[in-house]
ROZA-46818 format. One record per residue: x, y, z of N, C-alpha, C in turn. Coordinates in pm, whole numbers, plus 50000, padded with zeros to 5 digits. Layout:
XYZXYZXYZ...
This chain:
773677135788901773487123588978772267124689068771997136789124770817138689207769547136789126769587140388995768407138488912768077123788897769117115288877768877100988867768327095588999768887099989110768417095489241766977099989265766677112489229765317117589247764317109489166764687106289042763797098288959763517084689021764537078589082764337065589146763487066889272763727077389350762947079389473761467080889442761147087089330759737088989294759037075889260759807065389233759187052489200758987043589322759467047889439759447039089557758127039889630757777028789694756607028789781757017032989922756017033990010756287038890145757217029690222757067016490204757887007190280759357008390241759637008790110761037009690066761647023090106760897033690090761407046890129761607047590280760707041190356760877040990501762137033790543762477022790473763727015690505764937024290478764887031890370766007040890339766167051390447765067057390490765147067890592765557062190727765177049490755765617043190880767117040990879767677037690762769117035490751769907048490737769217059190699769907071990678769247082790764769437082090897768797092390983769297106390954770467107690891770957120990854770027127890755769267119990678768407125790576767137131890634766747127890755765517133290815765817140890943767077145390957767397153891071766707167391053766447174191165765767187091157766617197291083765987205490998764587205090958764337193990856763417184790888763207173390801762637177690667763077170990560762647175090425761177171790401760517180590323759117178290291758907175190144760007175590066759907172389924761007162389888760727154389786761677144189745762947150289687762867161989625764077167989570765027172289682764447177389793765287180789909765887168189970765107157489977765627144790029766757139589942766617140689810767677135889720768967143489742768877156489768770077164289796770777159389922769987156390025770597151690151771197137890134770487128890066770997115390048772267115289964772397124989874773577125489788774737133189847774567138789966775657146390028776887137390045778037141889994779237133389990779697129490130779667138690224780107135590360779197125190423777867126790405776927117090461777087103490396777387103290266777597090590196778807083290253779897090390276781107083890330780837078490471780127086290554779807081590688778917069290684778037068590586777187056690572778027044790527778987046890439779867036090395780607029890512780967037990610781727032890725780927022690806779617023090795778777014190875778447001090802778906999690679778516988090599779536976890609779096964390599780036953090603780796951590472781776942590474782686940990361781986937490230781016928290223780406924990093779766936990025779166946090102778576958090042779636966489974780756968090040781826976289982782446969489861782566956189866783116948989751782186950089631780876949089653779916950489544779966964689487780006974789576780046988789531781316991689452782456986989501783716989689430783746982789294783246970489288783226963289161782296970189062781126974289106780206981289017780796994388969781557000889054782187013489017783237011388909783876999588909784926996688810784356992288675783066988988669782456984288545781846996088469781736994388336781247005288253779747007288267778956997088246777506997888264777046985688342777276985688472776986973488549775486971088564775096958588552773746954188583773876943188687772806939588756772916928788856773486915888796773116912688671773596900388609775086901288575775506912388510776926913788474777796915188599777256921388703778006922688828778246909088890777236900488893777396886988949778396878888867778356880388732779316873088648780736877688676780946890688688782286895788712782806891388848781916890288946782316885689079782416870589088781976863688979781996848988975781236843089094780066848789119779226844289229777796842889179777026833889237775626832589198774856845589227773896848989143773136861289166772466861789304772036849889355771356849989484772296853889599773626852989578774576857589680774856872489668774806877489546775146891489522773946900589548772746895989510771546904489516771266909889656771346901989765771046907789899771946919389935773216918689898774126929689932773886941689842773486939289718773116950289630771866957289682770896949389729769696955189789770036963089915771046958489988771496965790107772006979690067772716980489956773166993589906771977002089865770976995789801769767003189763769077008789887769007000789994768317005090115769047016190189770287018890151771037030190208771187041690108770517040489993770567050789887772007053589842772857043489849774217044689797774287039789653773307032189611773197027289474771717025789443771387026189314770007024489271769997020689123768957013789077768857010388935768177021588856768657023988734767977033888650766897026988567766317034288475765217028888396765627016888312766917015888276767397004788193767976993488277767876994388409768416983888495769886985288524770526995888478771956998288505772107003688647773086998388718773317002488857774057015888859773477025588927774137038588945774557039989090775697046389110776257047989245776287062589284776107065389413776167079089463777557084989436777567097989414778827104589380779867103089492779417103189617780357101589727781077088289726780447077889670781097064689659782297065489567782147072189454783277073389360784387081989418784047091189507785097099189571785927090789668785317080389725786067071789817787057063189741786637057689627787527049189545787887056889419788987063889422789427071089302789927061389195790397049589237790837039289143790267025989189788977023389165788357010989213789056998689156789306988889243790026976489207791396979489148791976990989183793276995489128793206996788978792057000688926791857002788783791737017788756792187021788637792187035988604790897040588541791017051788468789847057588402789437048788284788147049088245787727041488126788287047587999788267039987892788787044887764788077057387716786797058387746786047070287702786647083087758787297082187875787937093887935789097098787848789827089487788791007093087708790657095987563789487091487518789127092887376788077103587353787787111687453786767122087431787337133387346786477142387309786857152887213787947161987266788077162987398789067172087455790437165487470790497152187461791757145187488792487140787362791787138787252792417133087134791857140087009792727142686914792307149186791791787138886692791147143886587790627134686485791747126986418792857133686388793987126886322794547115986412794727118986542795267108986633794307097186647792997099886644792017089186654792047080386529792207086486410792317078586286793557069886290794667075386338795917067686345795767055886440795127058086555794927047386652794047036486592792997040186520792117030286460792857021986356793677028486275794447020986174795447011486240796097015986350797047007086420796346994786478795076996186512794326984886567793636976686459793826980886332793206973486222791716975886211791266987786250789846990986247789537000386132788336999786078787967009285971787857023386027788157032985942788157046985986786977054685929786057047885863784887054685811783937058185925783087068085901782087071886000782517083886083781607088586165781917100286248782817096386366783207106686441784157104486551783547095586660782287097586691781667089486795781677074786759781417071586632781397057586590782797051586599783807059386562785187054386571785587051786716785197060686804785517058886947784867045986998783617043386955782927031186997783677018886948784177019186821784927007686767786197005186848786917016086881788177014586955787907008787094786877013687159786547008587293786176993987286785376989987187784996975887173786206967087147787126971987068788316963987036789216962187157789436972987232790346972187346789666966387471788366963487462787666956787572787556941787548788006937287431787936923087394789226916287436789136907087533790336900587586791096893187476790416885487392791086877787287791786886987188791146897987155791746907087057792976913987114792926917787241794096924087302795246914187311794956901687348796006891387354796616889087217795776888587112796286886586975797136898486932796736910486972797486922386937798876922186997799006916987118800286917287188801276906987133800806897787047801756888186987802736895286893802346906886844803206914386752803916925986823803876925986955804476937087030805976935087044806776945887059808226944587080808516937187210809706932187221810116925087343810096934687462809596929887573809486937987694808116944387714807236942787615805906948887626805056941787730805116928287731804266920687822804566924087968805836923388015806096927188155805746941688186805926950488085805586964488106804096965988134803266959788050801816961088068801326953588192801956941988220801566934888342801806943388467802886950788467803176959488582802106970288596801686976088484800626986088489799296979888529799016967788477797716961488502797536957788648798596953688716798456948888854798926959188957799896967688922800426977389019799976991588989799256993488880798847006788836797677012188916796867020588854796847023188709797847033588662798387041988749799307052588710800677049588768801727050188682803097047688727804027058088667805147060188734806177069288682806917062388567807237069888463807897064288344808967074088295809767069088201810737077488131810047082688005809717095288004808967100987893809657099587759810977099187758811707098287631811427085287558811157074587632810907061687569809557061287496808647070687528807357071087460807447078087325808577084587297808747091187166809867084787085810507074487142811597067687071811007055886994811257055086862810707043986783811257030486831810397020186827810817006486858810747002687003810447011987093810377008587236809007002987269808896994587373807576989687415806637000987454807177011387516806347022687558805717029587436806537031787333806017038387212804947029587146805187016487142804227007487077802907007287155802967007187289801747007187370800957020087352801657031387344800977044087324800327044687187801017039387082800447039586947799217030786934799087020587020797957011287010796917013587121796997024687191795967028087289795997019887415797117012987443797207004887564797697012987684798417023587657798857032887761798627047087713798307055987806798147070187775799007078087873799557088987823800517096587903799957110687929799387113188049798877126688078799977136888101801177132488140802317141488158803587134188114804697141288106805917135688050806397123388127806357124088259806917113288341805837104688408804647104588354803567096588413802717090488303802427077488317801577070488221800487062988296799357060688225798217053888285797697043388189797127032888246796527022288166795007023388178794267023088067792807023888075792217011788146791047013788202790377003688282790116990988202789576992288079789226980688000790456972587963791556979287932792786972287894793336964488014793326970588131793846963888251793036951288282791706951988266790866940288293791186929088194791396932688066791756922487966793096916087999794066924088042795396918688071795386910088197794506912988289794416904588409793876890588377793246889388263792816876188216791386872888250790836863188179789446859188200789246852588335790316847888395790196841588526790206851488641790376864388610790406874388718788986877788762788756877288892787486881488950787776889089080787116900289102787336907689227786976899189348787596902289460787316894989583785886897589628785236886989675783866888189724783666877989834783446882789958783266874090074781896876590134780876869390086779516872090134779246867390276780086858490329779866853090463780946858090559780526861790679781476866890779782366855590831783646858490858784516848290918783946843691052784036830991077783476825491200784376828491319783766832491428784516835191552784566822391633785776818291670785926806391753785336809191892784476800291940783776802592066783936790692160783716793392287783686783092391782476785892480781916775792546780766778292634781196784892764780316793192819780546799692949779286798593031779436800393162778316799593254777646813393263776406814993216775766828193220775626833693362775416824993459775266829893596776576835993648777696829893611778976835493654779226848893586778866849793458779016862493386778176873293452776946869893488776066879593552776616883693689777196874193761777776877293893778956886893880779806884393781780966893293761780516907193722779426908293646778896921493610778436928993734777756921993824777246928493945778356932394042779536926594025780686930794106781376942894044781516942793910782276953293843781516966493835780206965993803779456978293781779416987293905779076982294025779116991294142780506996594171781516988294142782886992694166783237004694079782747004893955783017016093865782447029093922781197028693966780567040794022781307045394148781627035894232782307039194358783687045094334784457038994244785817043894219785817057394149784857059894059784777073093996784487083794101783587080894194783317090494300784567092994384785327082394414786547084094492787587092294417787747089694286788727097194207788347111894199787067114794183786637128594173786737135794308786447128694416786647134594549788117137894571788997129094526790427131694540790847143894460790287145194337790627156694254790087169694312788997168894390788477181094453789417185994563790167176894623791127180794727792477184694667792917176994568794207179694504793997179994354793867191894292793627192594148794717185194070794317179193958795257171893872795967181693780797257184193799797967193393710798227186993574798347195293472798617190393337800067193093301800627184593218801977186593167802017198393071803197203793050803327214892955802947210492814803177197892785802837192592653801377187792646800647188992757799257184692761799107170992823797987168692886797727155792949798257155093091797947143993157798347141793296799537132393299800537135693381801767127793386801607114793463802567105693441802547092593504802647093893655803447103393705803607105093850802277108493916801477116993851800177120493906799227108693905799307100793799798447088893791798747079393906800027077293933800417068294042800017073894178800127087094193799717093094321798227091094345797427094094243795977092694258795607078094283796247068894210795957054594227796247050094370797367054894425797747050994561796787056794664796397069394645795547075994744794107070894741793647065894626792267061394614792117046294619793227039094617793147024494621792837018094488792937025594378792737019894244794067015094189794007005794091795257002894020795427013093908796597013393848796897023893751796037023093626795777010893577794937009593458793537014893484793007011493598791667016193636791647031293648792687036893706792767051393723792807058393588793617053293495793717059293361792337059493294791697047893294790407046693224789347055693286789187054993417788077062093479788287077293479789517081993487789747096393478789367101593340789697093893235789327098393100787817097593079787197087393133785727086393124785077098193194785567101693312784997112993386785187126093310786307127493241786547139693164785577140693046785357129492976784417129592863782987131892912782657126693030781317128693087781137142693145782147151193133782127164793185781967165193337782437154793403782467154793550783797160293601784777161293513786117165893547786567175293436787087186893473787477196693371788587205593426789277212293334790357221393370789797233893435790457238193544790067250393614791297259193629791277270693566792447279493565792857284193704791917288993788792337293493923792957282294006792447269993990792987258894068794277253394011794547256393884795767251493822795747236593795794567230993771794497216693745793087212293710792907199293692791607193393664790867191293795789637196593803788837195193925787417190893885786647185693980785247182093949784427194293909783487192193819782637202893770781327203393848780497213193815779177213993877778327201993839778597196393721777817184693682778097172893776779297172393832779597161793929778707163194053778457175494096777587177594211776187172394184775717174294060774387169094026774437153994006775527149093951775677134793924775637126694053776307131494156776377123794280775057123994356774147133394321772827133394383771887123394318772247118594199771367109594124771487095494177770537086894140770587072894184771667065394108772077053994164773257046894113773157042893968771997038393923771837034093784772107045493688771587057393719771797068893632773267072793630773947071993744775377075193748776167065693660775837052793668776547042993587776317045593438775107048893399774807050993258775547063093202775687073493283776457085193238777897081293206778487072993290779867068693269779987059793145779067050493128779127041393014778897048892882777967058292883777717066092762778947074492726779657079592826780877087292799781947078292738782107066192790783077056892732782697053192589781417052092563780937048092431781317058192323781397071092360781757081192260783177086792280783917081092373785267085892402786187083492283786937093392243787817092592127789267090892170789457082792272790787078992318790737064492360791867057892358791947044192407792867044292528792277043792647793037045692770794107035092789793847022692750794777011692779795507006892654795467014592549796207011092427797687013992445798507004392408799957005992420800587007292282801497016692269802277018692147803737017192183804397007592120805787004292153805937000892301804916994092354804976989592493804667000192596804257012192553803977022992648802577028392626801967032792737800667039292729800827053292671799777058192607799757072192565799537081292684799667094192661799487103992768798017104692808797757103992937796387104692986795797118292952794587118292892793877130192850794637138092745795557131392675796257137792565795497136192435795877143792335795227142892204795737130792129794837124492055795197113091971794677115791831795567116591729795097119591593794117109291539794157097091593793237086591546791977086091631791657096891703790557096891800789237091591748788647097491642787347092491595787397077791552788517073391497788627059391455788647050191577789247054691686789277046491808787867044091860787017054291850785617052491891784927042391799785247042691670784657032991576785127018791607786397017291644786907003991681786136998591800785917006991902785217002592023783806997691988783097005291906781727001391873781696989091782782676987891693782696976291604782986963491681783916964091777784246952091856783036947591937782366956792005781206952892085780046948191998779916953791877778836949491789779026934891747780256930691722780516916791684780306907691805780776911891922780586903792042779096902092073778296912292041776856911292069776176900891980776806897091869776206887291778776506872891820777416870991916777706857391960776496851592033776216838792016775056832892085775206833892236774076834292304774086834992451774766822492507775546824492611776236813292674777526809292606778026817692514779306814892446780206827192457781506824492448782506835092454783516832692344784186843492301785206841592197786406834492257786926824992179788066817092226789376821492165789306829092056790516832791984790406847491944791356855491988791286869691958791476872691810792306864791740792536867191597791266865091516790506854691549789246852391476788256863491505788276868691627787396879991660787756892191578789046895191567789496906991491789156905291344789286893091289788926890791149787446893491126786616889091219785176891591205784856906491217785536913491307785326927891321785706934991192786816930791132787246937091007786206934690896785576922990894784546920290793783356929590814782986932090937781826940590965782166955490953783426959390972783826973490962785106974290880785026971690749786246970390668787016983290646786386994890667787097007490643787997011590758787947004290870788887006790980790227000390945791297007990961792627002790930792886990091012793316979390942793446966491010794556966691114795666973591086796746974291185796296981691311795546992491292795036999891408794036991291485793246983591413792276974691478792996964391565794066958291512794816948391590795466954791713795856967291700796526974091811795536978291920794316982091879793356987691974792396977492032792136966491961791146956792007791456951392147792716947592178792996942792314792686953392421792976966092391792676976692488791166978192507790416977092399788946978092409788406967092499788916954892482788456943692564788806945692711790016950792738790416953192877789556964092942789276974692866788436985392920787026980292947786506971992856785146966692875785076957792999786136950393027786146942093149786086950893274786886961593276786906970193394785556976993417784816979493310783536986493322782356976993343782616963993349781536954493369780766951193243781316954493127780646951593000781046937992944782176932892989782716920292939783166911993058782816899193057783246890093164783426876293103784546870093134784876856893078784786856792925785236867992865785316869492719783956868992650782906872892720781596874292658780936886792713780046892692635779366904792681778386901692792778356910392891777316909592994776036916192941774986915493018773746922192978773966937192961774816942693044775136956893034775846959892902776796951092864777506952992738776596951492618775666941792622774746939992510773806951992495773376957592608772506969392601773246981192541774516982892577775296993992523775556991892374775896979592334776166976792193774916978392108773746976492169772506977392094771866991092093772567001392140772007014792140771617018992000770417024091985769967028591853770337043091827770427051291931770777065391913772257066691880772587076091792773987078491761774727083591882775917078491907776647082492028777137096792025777337102491906777807116191897779307117291910779787129291892781207132391897781607135292042782827131292079783297133592216783287148492252783617157092156783747171392185782457179092158781407172292118780147178892089779297179192216778987191092263778207192292386776737188792366776277188692242774857186092215774647171792166775377162392222775247148492178773937142592230773417132292166772197125792218772437120092358771427120692442771567115692578771297100692577772257092992526772047078692507771927071392639772327077992750772217070892878770777068892922769817075092852768417073192886767757062192804768527054592728767967043492652767317033492747766077029192721765377020392817766097007192843766667000992738767366988392758768596990192845769327001192821770527003892901770127006993046769037014293064768587017593199768197004793275767516995693208767106983193273768326974793311769296973793218770496965893246771326972093359771416985393361772186991993467771536990093603770216990493607769506988093734769756973993784769726964393690769966950393728771416948393772772356955493708773766953993743774066959193883773266968793929773496974694062772526969194167771746958994129770736953894222771356947094343772586942094329773196934494439774086942894528774086955994512774956964294596774516963294742775486963594831775216962794975775226976795035774246979095118774156992095185774366990895335774836979195379775136976995520776446969395533777036969995651778326963595677778246955495806779156945895817779276937895939780486942996017780266948696135781346953996217781786943096316783086940296319783616929996408784306935896529784456927996637785156932896756786646935096732787166929796619788586932196588788776945196510787776954196521787846967496459787876966596306787136957196249787026956096103785556957896064785376961695936784046962395876784096954195748783186944795734783166935995617781866938395541781986940395410780816941695321780816929495230779856920795246779806908095172779136910195037779816916894948779296919894816779766933694775779336938294658779766951594614779116962494699779906971194761779306981794844778736992894756777696999294806777187011094737778217022294748778107031894657779077042994659778997050694790777787052094845777627059594970778257051995088778037038695092778627030795200780147030795191780677028995070782127028895053782727042395092782037053295058782567066595092782597068495244781547063895313781507065095459782647057295523782827044795482783877036595543785267041695504785417046895381786717052395341787097064595424786087071895472786377083895551786937080595688786517069295746786907066795885787647053595905787977046295795788697033695808789587031795686790537022695697791467019695588791027006795519790877007395386790436995695313791606985895301791366973395337792406963195331792256953795213791046951495166790836942495053789556946394983789456942194856788256944694777788016932594689786816931294635786466919894552785076915194587784886901994595783576896694632783176901494771784156903294859783936909094992785016919495016784596931095068785546941895096785706943395246786956946195290787266947095433787906960595461787396967395563787996979795614788446977495758789516984395799789996983395938790036997395999789466998296121789457010896194790717011896278791377023496269792567026196350792447040296406793327043296501793297056796559793517067496452794517065896362794677076096256793467076996162792837065696131791707066196037790507073296101790257070696231789167077696299789487092396311790767095496342791157109496353790947116696219791137109296106790917115195973789467119695957788537111596007787127115496000786837127496089787427127596207787217138896298787787151696239788907150396170789507162096106788597167895997787687159595942786787164395838785517170595894785437171696027784307178696086783357170196166783557157096169782687148496249782997150296399781977148396482782247146196624781927131496653782237126796772782117112596801780687107596786779717114996839778327110496832777827109996687778187120096609777727120496470778307108796391779597105996411780237094996339779627081596380779417079796510778817067196557777387065596507776647076596496775277075796445775267071296299776187076696218776237072796077776647058196063777607053796143778027039696136776917030596185776177034896285775077026696335773977025296232773897034996138772897034196034773177023495930774397018195928774737007895828775116994695894775046993696025775386981196092775396982796244775556971596313775616971596460777046974096506777236984396590778576988296630778996980296754780106973096749780586965896869781226975696968781346971197092781876980097196783306984697169784236975897122785596980797096785636992296996784776991996895784777002896798784267015796861783237014896945782757026997011783817032697105784517023797177785617028597264786687035697182787037029997067788087035996983787667049996938786417051296892785957064196841785937074596953785387070897069785267080697177786627084197236787517074397247788857077097300789627086297208789517083797076790197092396979789607106496982788267107296998787627120497003788007128197128788227120897240788597127597365789957134397351790887127997281792217133897266792307143297146791227143197065791217151596946791027166196988791927174896954791817188996989792677193197105793637184797145794547188797253795377200897211795637201797084796297213697028795307219996933795087233096947794097239896865794767249796772794147252096661794597261896562793407270696531793547283596550792447292996526792657300296394791547303296329791587311196207791327325696242792227334396202792107348696230791887355996100790837364096096790587371595975791587382795956791907390396065792897401096058793297404996200794327413196210794847417696339794677432896347794177437396462794007451696487794997455596596795827465496569796857469896664796707484796694797087488496818797097502696858797997504196979798607515696994799447518297112798607521997233797367526897210796467530997318795697518697364796067512897480795397500897531793947503497567793637515397613792267518797647791357518997524791907524097411791127524497287790777510397241791767501197247791497487497204790487480697294790567483397424789597477597517788197482697487788107495697451786797501397416786237494897291787107492897190786647486697064786177472497090786907465097172786547451197201785207450297272784867460597352783617460297428782457466697354782687472297235781647479197159780627468997107779367470497149778327460897111778007461596962778257473096898777997474396755778967466296671780097462196733781117454696660781127439996699780057435396763780067421596812780127411396699779597415496582779587406096469780987403196414781977411396455783347409096408784047398296489783517394396603784167384196685785517388796737785577400896792786847406696839787287400196969788627397396976789207391797098790547398597125790817401497255792117407197294793117395897317794187395997241795277386497264796337392497356796447405697351797397413197435796837427297449797327435297544796757448697562796767456997434797757454797346797847462997224797527455097098797017442697112796727434196994795317428797007794527431196904793147426696897792997418596768792317407396774792107399396651790637399496616790357399196487788987399196436788767386396355787577380696365787247368696287786907372196143786617384996117786247389295982787507393395906787477392695771788647397095694788887412095709790047416395662790487430195685789537440395626789017437995504788157448195443786847449995519786257438795565785027439795642785277446195779786407442995842786737448895973786947463895959787657468095854787867482495830786547489795814785637484095732784347490695708783537491695837783547481195919782767481296043783327491496142784637492296154785247501896246784957516196203785017518696071784717532196023783257535696045782377525996028780957528296050780677531396198781507525596288781327527996432781967540796479782607548296386783167561296423784657561296445785317550196424786777549796438787437552796304788737554896306789457558596184790637549196161790367536696130791477527296108792057529095968793297524695950793937524495818794527510495798794507505495672795107492195647796627493195636797327482895682798787482195670799147469095604800287469195535800767456995468801537448495568802037436995519802807428095605804077434695654804557444795580805787451695621805507463395714804207466095742803857477095833803557489995762803607490295629803347502595556801847504395536801407516895546799987519795527799637518295378798567510995349798137508995210796667512495198796297516395078794897519395048794467509694937793407502394959792887492794861791567497694806791357495394678790067498394620789047487994667787827492294680786767482994719786457473794602786427460894627786147451094522784677451494484784427448794357783037448694310782267437494377780977439794394780137429594456780067417194368779957405894433779807393394359778497393594280778477386594170777277385994087776147379094162774967382194120773787376494186773787361394171773227354394269773217339894260772417335094140772707322994096772027317393980770607313294014769927307993912768547303893929768477290794006767337288794068767097276394140766347266794050766787254094047766097243993968765837231994057764867223994018764487212194093765187200094035765937193194119766637181094078765807168894115766167157094059765437144894095765467142594246764357137494299764277134894442763787146894520763377157694452762827169194520763867178694576765157176894540766187185594592766347197794503766637208994565766807221494492768287224894486768757228994367770157232994350770187246394280771287253394301771467266594241772437265394125771997269694008772847269393889772907283393831774107287793800774267301093742773897300593595772737306393562772237306693425772187292893361771807282993442771637269393391772857264393315774007262793382775197258293309775007244593247774137236493302773897223293242773367224593101772487234593078771927236292945772947241992849773707251792895774667258192806775857249392778776287242092878777527234492866777327220392814776197214392845776017200392809774837197992717774117208692680772987206792591771717203492666771777196892779770607193592859771077188992995770207190293094770547185193226770567170093224771347163893312771507149393306770207141693317769237147193391768017139493413766937142593310767217151593213766217154793113766257144393002765107139492960765057129392855765297135792720765977128392632766267133292498765007132592412764997140592304763897140092209763827126292146762617120692129762537107692063762987108891919763617098491865764077099091726762897099891631763067106591516761957107791421761567094091364760307092491334759797079891278760027079991127760917071591074761207072090930760007068490844759157059390890758017055190808756947065990803756837073690909755907085090906756387095490804757707098090803758257107290704758087101790563758237088690547758087082690415756677084690362755667082990448754287085090404754067099390358754617108990434754457123090395755157125990262756357120690245757107123490124756457117190001755967104990015755297098489902754037106189864753277110689965752067118489937752417131689870753507138089916753917150689854754397148489712755037136989686755527134189551754417131889451753237127489499752127125089407751467138189363751587148489447750947161289415751697168289302750977175389221751597182989111752397194489171753637196089120754517206689173754357219089085753457228189126753237240389050753777252689121754527250289227754927261489312755927270689244756817264889162757887273089105757337284689023756247282388952755697292988869754837302688947754307298789062753367307189134753967314189255755187310489295755757315889420755807330989420756417336889316756627351289317755317358789306754367353289230753077360089216752317360489348752337349089421751607348489549752247357689651753597357289660754277365789758754057380489724754137383989595753937397889556752537402789585751547393689577750167397689601749807397889749750407388689829749997387289969750927394590067752247394590043753197400890137753357415490101752287423090117752277436990070753087446390157753457442090279754237450890367755727450490338756127441890247757557440190220757957447590093759147453590093759667459089967760027447689871760267451289745760487441189641761677432289672762767438189720763977430289747763697419789855762937423489960762637413990066761627403490021760737407189928759847397089870760647386589793761667391089723762517381589649763237372089744763747377489855764427368989953763447358790011762227362890036761227353690087760927342789983760977346489856760787336489751761867326089751763097329889780764187320189787764027310789908763397315690015763097306890128762177295590084761267298589992760317288689943760947279789837761547285689734762027277789619763377271189642764217277389724765567272089743765827267289884764917269489977765107264990114766127272890191766447285490148767477293290215766997297490354767927301990436767667305690574767537320890583766517325590655766297339990668765637342890802765747355490843765067360190964763877368690925762757367190996761567375090966761067381791093760347392591074759687399691184758227401391146757317398191240755887399691217755397413091271754167416291238753617429391276753547431191427753377420391500753297421591646754657421591714755737422191634757097422791689757777409391705757057398391681757647385091694758697382991585759867377391624760927374391528761157359391525761597354391409761857340091393762887338291284763637327391295764597323391191763997311491118763787312790987763037302690912763847297590794763407286190740763987280290620763017269790568763287264390448762507253490390761017256690393760657267890331759267272290335758427266790221757117266590245756127263190144754957272690158754307275890045753157284690048751887276490065751067280390162749777273890185748717284790194748067287290080747087298090077747777311390099747357318590203747967331490233748987330690343749537318890371750497317190479751777310590427752857313390497754137306990470754357296190574754397283790531754647272390621756137269290614756907272690719758367271590715758887265990846760107260690837760787255590957761207267291044760807266991171761167277491266762217271791361763407277591360764497272491443764207274391591763517284991627763227287391767762227277091822761287272891739760287263191783760717248891758761687246791666762107233291634761037225491560760217232491479759147225791405758707235091292757857229791204757287237991098756097245791151756077258991127754997267691170754477275591051753237280591063752647288890958752697303490999753177311990906753267326390929752437333290821751417341190857750617348390756751497357890675751417356990543752247365590459751937380390481750687383590505750297397590523750847403490652751267394890748751767399790877753277401090881753967396690777755437397490775755837411490732756557418590820756927432590793758397434090757759207423490779760637424590744761197410690719762067409690618762807397490589764267401390574765147394290644766577397390639767367384390626768537385290568769387373590552769897368590685769997355590699770527349390821771687340490780772847343090838774057335890797774637328490915
């Protein structure tokens, strides 16, 4: 099949080949192919073919399945079988050509990629063709002669000619109908059952060997074949004849219309500007809460309902919002399991995320939702699934989300869907391989999640939703750390900036001890007010109220009165009652004190303890006498012991029970990580760049631009025109030029060139590289270098070692 595809690729011009590569980015992924034969192998990969099928609309799949069921389909015979005008069928057939899932051969017969036939093992519920049952391995010459005589056909000629006669006879609808007029009673319902419910059904094998039965008569006339005792099959041509001349496969070239109603674009835009800042603010609040109280997991996995309700109550979110945003934060790697903490806590990436500007923070969250393989608000039997639990339908749920938004993005501006059923029907037409029952179950949850994230308002996509639906980069797998950084898409960045343009960074403080924000508050403003006031309402305007307990909460976090008043003054004018409240609360704050003691030093000799307390060499321990025989140190026990011993004393450690214990000295902590520069000129410390190891790239690093398919097409077409003489010259050139290599390593290097295998090489100067997909250029090997991420030239004379790389 690859040979047929390769032959067709060689006939294409740059424009057609460029369209194929644009539709099949998997074919030009690194290391990109430099020859058409390598490209044909990638395009024919069964897994890639199935993934491409998932992206095609219903008419493409109907055309492919119908062509697969035909013996030698051509565009004309395909249109006749579908009972549709050629002008309706041809665009969808061309769509298959542009994805390299089908192509015409030299005789105009449509050929399909092997992966397509693997998807439909019985296209149109039809079985194998007659040629499958009549080949030399399936039927003997005597049995073939008997079958021909039963059908009234001549038996002269060779076996191939007889097989052709039998196939022609059993493919003729009129002849099969005439043949069945002489069949035993019960034959017609038997064959109808196979024709419509088949192609393979369970049978009673004894009836196929009993004279006079319909089963025996069908087997004798080639209408049924029995591969095993209790199983029979009907050939494809016979089933089509029995279905009748009026049978035509389903073909829906036009998408079902989505019922729409007009909406006000300004109101939609306003709702987006309210929802988007709220998402960023609430995620920050949820993560701050998790930093104080880690989220424990159930023994069966996931977060329990009780924890969800606790977090929702403490952060002021509703439960649906809490479920969604916690899962989004987990996928964005802002929240992760921590063994020492015994729960889910914010990660180091959260520390970097909160330093970034609001638009970037929003895009990280939206990109995580876009590739999330869970449906947070999907209900099964009226109940939500376990938060952060595994879902066997995970990848399909991500496909449902993208398919729903893709259809919504096609609605005209200023319109919204009016009927959910018509929307689901249209989604099914655009993504027919998604299970329809799962689609009906998940679509409402997708719409609810999109509303909470500011992607959907009044049943139409916002600018933010359209930008997300129009992402050109593949979203990647939820569990793949090296996914494309789709949050850097320019359209998404512009929409996110516009969605956050109306955030308020100031508040109106009233004499009734309230703070009002007339619009969506920024995450920083909301965090400040949440620290020192209680939120009473949210929405178009948010209201906080200052109380003695709320101000005391801020003081407990380390603020003093002046510092808190200075921060509040930075976002608004402070009225006198609020200043009185803060200062009065601060005056009474600390009436009862609690001291932290590192350890206790005891001795019966009061003079010795007094001497130790007055020793200037021990001043760094912060020693204080609580009683004549009790001394407290601000440093922990191990540091206090070391300092006392260094000063010439002989202390010993004791346990809580008073017993003397000896502890081993703990190993020193590892050296601090490297310093990197974050956006805004801030410096952060990362241990061995965890952002690179854990996430593939730091959040602010731009992703590699996607390869240009038309540039690759030009190179491939030019390479295809050149004479391919490499196969005969490879070994001679390597043997003559790579003189530092033994014969076995020269052979391995030859396979790098002729077969594209992967190997490691070492050059004379000690440089090592992992290479593949090589070509000889004069005295150099031009090969893909994994370390450089590009094709490089290595002089053959400088290669001193070649080793297998697995």
